[in-house]
N, C-alpha and C positions, 0 to 999 in steps of 0.2 A: 370449769376452769378456763377453757378456751374462751367462752362467752365474756367471763368477767375480764379476760385480758383485753378482748376487743373493746368492750365497754370503757374501760380505763383509758385506752388508746384514744377512742372517740373523744372522751372527755378532755383529753390532753390537747387534742387538735382543735376542739371547740374553743377552749380557754385561750389558746394561743391565738387563733383567729380573733377572737373578742378583744384581746390585748392590742393586738396589731391595728385593728379597726379603731378602736378608741384613741390610739395614739395618732392616728390619721386624722381623726376628727379634732384632736387637741391641737394638732400642728395647723389644720385648716382654720380653726377658729383664732388661733394665735395671729394669723395673718390678717 
């Protein structure tokens, strides 16, 4: 149970980082 929670948390952080990163790239390419 604990491991599953940690995995989902990591997945959430990773997806958040990827979204943030892709937005930065999008903005930089817009310029």
